[in-house]
C-alpha positions as CSV (number, residue, x, y, z in Angstrom):
1,M,-24.9,214.3,-22.8
2,T,-27.2,217.4,-22.4
3,Q,-29.6,218.4,-25.1
4,H,-29.2,221.8,-26.6
5,S,-30.9,224.2,-29.1
6,A,-30.6,221.5,-31.9
7,L,-33.8,220.1,-30.3
8,S,-35.8,223.1,-31.5
9,T,-36.0,221.7,-35.0
10,Q,-39.5,220.5,-36.1
11,D,-39.0,216.8,-36.4
12,F,-38.5,214.3,-33.6
13,R,-35.2,212.5,-34.2
14,I,-35.4,208.7,-33.6
15,G,-32.1,207.0,-32.9
16,L,-31.9,203.3,-33.9
17,I,-29.3,200.9,-32.7
18,V,-29.2,197.8,-34.8
19,P,-26.8,194.9,-35.6
20,S,-24.7,195.7,-38.6
21,S,-26.1,192.9,-40.7
22,N,-29.8,193.7,-40.0
23,T,-31.6,194.8,-43.2
24,V,-35.2,194.6,-42.0
25,V,-35.8,196.9,-39.1
26,E,-35.0,200.2,-40.9
27,P,-37.4,199.5,-43.8
28,D,-40.1,198.5,-41.2
29,F,-39.6,201.8,-39.4
30,A,-39.5,203.7,-42.7
31,R,-42.8,202.3,-44.0
32,N,-44.5,203.2,-40.7
33,L,-43.0,206.5,-39.8
34,P,-45.4,209.5,-39.6
35,R,-44.7,213.1,-40.5
36,G,-42.8,214.8,-37.7
37,A,-40.2,212.0,-37.2
38,T,-36.9,211.2,-38.8
39,L,-34.8,208.0,-38.4
40,H,-31.1,207.9,-37.7
41,T,-29.2,204.6,-37.4
42,A,-26.1,203.4,-35.6
43,R,-24.8,199.9,-36.2
44,M,-23.1,197.4,-33.9
45,F,-21.1,194.7,-35.7
46,L,-22.7,191.2,-35.8
47,A,-22.2,188.5,-38.3
48,E,-23.3,185.3,-36.5
49,T,-26.6,184.9,-34.5
50,T,-25.1,183.0,-31.6
51,E,-25.0,183.8,-27.9
52,A,-21.3,184.3,-27.9
53,A,-21.4,186.7,-30.9
54,E,-24.2,188.7,-29.4
55,R,-22.2,189.2,-26.2
56,V,-19.2,190.5,-28.1
57,M,-21.5,192.8,-30.1
58,I,-22.9,194.3,-26.9
59,T,-19.6,194.7,-25.0
60,R,-17.4,195.8,-27.9
61,Y,-19.7,197.7,-30.3
62,V,-22.6,199.1,-28.5
63,P,-20.6,201.9,-26.7
64,Q,-19.5,203.4,-30.0
65,A,-23.0,203.2,-31.5
66,V,-24.4,205.0,-28.5
67,R,-21.7,207.7,-28.7
68,D,-22.4,208.2,-32.4
69,L,-26.2,208.6,-31.8
70,A,-25.6,211.0,-28.9
71,S,-23.9,213.4,-31.2
72,L,-27.1,214.1,-33.1
73,Y,-29.2,214.7,-29.9
74,P,-32.0,212.2,-30.5
75,H,-35.3,212.5,-28.7
76,V,-35.7,208.8,-28.4
77,V,-33.4,205.8,-29.0
78,A,-34.5,202.3,-29.8
79,F,-32.3,199.4,-29.0
80,A,-33.6,197.0,-31.7
81,C,-32.2,193.6,-31.0
82,T,-34.4,191.0,-29.5
83,S,-31.8,188.3,-29.0
84,G,-29.1,190.6,-27.8
85,G,-31.4,191.9,-25.0
86,A,-32.5,188.4,-24.2
87,V,-28.9,187.3,-23.8
88,L,-28.4,190.0,-21.3
89,G,-31.5,189.1,-19.3
90,A,-34.0,191.5,-18.0
91,D,-31.7,193.1,-15.4
92,G,-28.8,193.4,-17.8
93,E,-31.0,194.9,-20.5
94,A,-32.4,197.4,-18.0
95,K,-28.9,198.5,-17.1
96,L,-28.0,198.9,-20.8
97,V,-31.1,201.0,-21.4
98,G,-30.1,203.2,-18.4
99,D,-26.6,203.6,-19.8
100,I,-27.9,204.6,-23.2
101,A,-30.3,207.1,-21.7
102,R,-27.5,208.7,-19.7
103,E,-25.2,208.9,-22.6
104,T,-27.7,210.3,-25.1
105,G,-30.0,212.3,-22.9
106,A,-32.9,210.6,-24.7
107,L,-35.8,208.4,-23.9
108,V,-34.9,204.8,-24.6
109,V,-37.0,201.9,-25.9
110,S,-35.8,198.3,-26.0
111,T,-37.4,195.7,-28.3
112,N,-37.9,193.2,-25.4
113,E,-39.6,195.8,-23.2
114,A,-41.7,196.9,-26.2
115,V,-42.7,193.3,-26.9
116,K,-43.6,192.8,-23.2
117,S,-45.8,195.8,-23.2
118,R,-47.6,194.9,-26.4
119,L,-48.1,191.3,-25.2
120,E,-49.6,192.4,-21.9
121,R,-52.1,194.6,-23.7
122,C,-53.4,191.5,-25.4
123,N,-53.6,189.6,-22.1
124,P,-52.8,186.3,-23.6
125,E,-53.0,183.0,-21.7
126,R,-51.0,180.8,-24.1
127,I,-48.2,182.3,-26.2
128,A,-46.6,180.5,-29.2
129,V,-43.2,181.9,-30.4
130,I,-41.5,181.4,-33.7
131,T,-38.0,182.7,-34.5
132,P,-35.3,182.3,-37.1
133,Y,-32.8,181.5,-34.3
134,V,-30.8,178.5,-33.0
135,D,-32.0,176.7,-29.9
136,E,-29.6,178.5,-27.5
137,L,-31.2,181.8,-28.4
138,N,-34.7,180.4,-28.5
139,Q,-34.2,179.3,-24.9
140,R,-33.1,182.9,-24.0
141,I,-36.2,184.3,-25.7
142,R,-38.5,181.9,-23.9
143,A,-36.8,182.5,-20.5
144,G,-37.1,186.2,-21.0
145,L,-40.8,186.0,-21.7
146,E,-41.5,183.6,-18.9
147,G,-39.4,185.8,-16.5
148,R,-41.8,188.6,-17.4
149,G,-44.7,186.5,-16.2
150,L,-45.9,185.3,-19.6
151,N,-46.9,181.7,-20.4
152,V,-45.0,180.3,-23.4
153,V,-46.5,177.0,-24.6
154,H,-44.3,176.6,-27.6
155,C,-41.1,178.2,-28.9
156,T,-39.3,177.1,-32.1
157,G,-36.8,178.5,-34.5
158,L,-35.4,177.9,-38.0
159,G,-31.9,177.4,-36.8
160,I,-30.2,180.1,-38.9
161,T,-26.8,181.3,-37.5
162,E,-25.8,183.9,-40.1
163,N,-27.5,187.1,-39.1
164,Y,-27.7,188.5,-42.6
165,A,-29.5,185.4,-43.8
166,L,-32.3,185.9,-41.3
167,A,-33.8,188.5,-43.6
168,G,-33.8,186.1,-46.5
169,V,-36.9,184.2,-45.2
170,P,-39.8,185.7,-47.1
171,P,-43.2,186.4,-45.5
172,A,-44.7,183.3,-47.2
173,G,-41.8,181.2,-45.7
174,I,-42.6,182.5,-42.2
175,L,-46.2,181.6,-42.7
176,A,-45.3,178.1,-43.9
177,Y,-42.9,177.5,-41.0
178,A,-45.6,178.6,-38.5
179,Q,-48.2,176.3,-40.1
180,E,-45.8,173.4,-39.9
181,Q,-44.7,174.0,-36.3
182,L,-48.0,175.1,-34.7
183,A,-50.5,172.8,-36.4
184,D,-51.2,170.9,-33.1
185,V,-50.4,173.7,-30.7
186,S,-53.2,175.5,-28.7
187,F,-52.4,179.2,-28.3
188,D,-54.2,182.5,-28.2
189,L,-51.3,184.8,-29.3
190,L,-48.3,184.4,-31.6
191,F,-45.1,186.2,-31.1
192,V,-42.7,186.4,-34.1
193,S,-39.3,187.2,-32.7
194,C,-36.3,189.0,-34.3
195,T,-35.8,192.4,-35.7
196,N,-34.1,191.0,-38.8
197,F,-37.0,188.7,-39.6
198,R,-39.8,189.9,-41.9
199,G,-42.5,189.4,-39.4
200,V,-44.2,192.7,-39.9
201,E,-44.8,191.8,-43.6
202,A,-46.0,188.3,-42.6
203,R,-48.3,189.6,-39.8
204,S,-51.5,189.9,-41.7
205,L,-51.0,186.5,-43.3
206,L,-50.4,184.9,-39.8
207,M,-53.4,186.6,-38.3
208,E,-55.7,185.4,-41.1
209,R,-54.3,181.9,-40.8
210,F,-54.4,181.4,-37.1
211,G,-57.2,183.9,-36.0
212,V,-55.2,185.2,-33.1
213,P,-53.3,188.4,-32.3
214,V,-49.8,188.4,-33.8
215,V,-47.0,190.5,-32.2
216,T,-43.7,191.0,-33.9
217,S,-40.4,192.4,-32.7
218,N,-40.4,195.3,-35.1
219,Q,-44.1,196.1,-34.8
220,A,-43.7,196.4,-31.1
221,T,-40.5,198.4,-31.3
222,V,-41.9,200.9,-33.9
223,E,-45.1,201.4,-31.9
224,A,-43.3,201.8,-28.6
225,T,-40.8,204.2,-30.1
226,L,-43.4,206.4,-31.6
227,E,-45.6,206.3,-28.4
228,A,-42.6,207.5,-26.4
229,I,-42.6,210.8,-28.4
230,G,-46.4,211.1,-28.6
231,L,-46.8,209.8,-32.2
232,A,-48.4,206.8,-33.9
233,P,-48.0,205.0,-37.2
234,P,-49.7,207.0,-40.0
235,E,-53.3,206.2,-40.9
236,G,-53.3,203.5,-43.6
237,S,-49.9,202.0,-42.7
238,E,-49.6,198.2,-42.3
239,L,-49.4,198.6,-38.5
240,A,-52.4,200.8,-38.3
241,E,-54.3,198.5,-40.6
242,A,-53.4,195.3,-38.7
243,A,-53.7,196.6,-35.2
């Protein structure tokens, strides 16, 4: 789709593609959106957080979500689903990003590429990963990070299969789980995976507890999306404060 005069309006339009049952990524964007940007969401149906359900979501529901966003001529589109991208693998996700870019005429950011970029800036030697996922998705997340040349020393998940329920884990619960699972693990960076997990809210707690950089799916996605259009989280936001 070609962009037209609608792009002359003042604000940058951010298109966001999210699983239908995700209730976290939009608030995380909203709290950290600067002046000059507006958020516009399209949803892809997902009820269960399993590999099979993620594949159905991508093949059956992503195309319509992309067409819907294309109609508002976004400047940038974020594909905000860590596990969905991990199920596709790096090559499959790169193809999806290319397809979205061609259909929308926009810059495209994926959560997994955003995470990779943010992790590389920290130059970690030993990455620990916590997720709300079941083991089959944890294995995909781990393989995706290791396939990008990163050293994952521990990856563990809460085993939740209902996607809506992922958002029900409070920040204090994320901290408690991390403390339980990582007590005897040596690591120099913690990655909190999943766009429907309240990792952004838990980030400062985790950094204080472990004394290492903490990267979350939504933090990385918001930052990369804004960077793509030359913006940054507003001064005083939780991302700016905990950078």
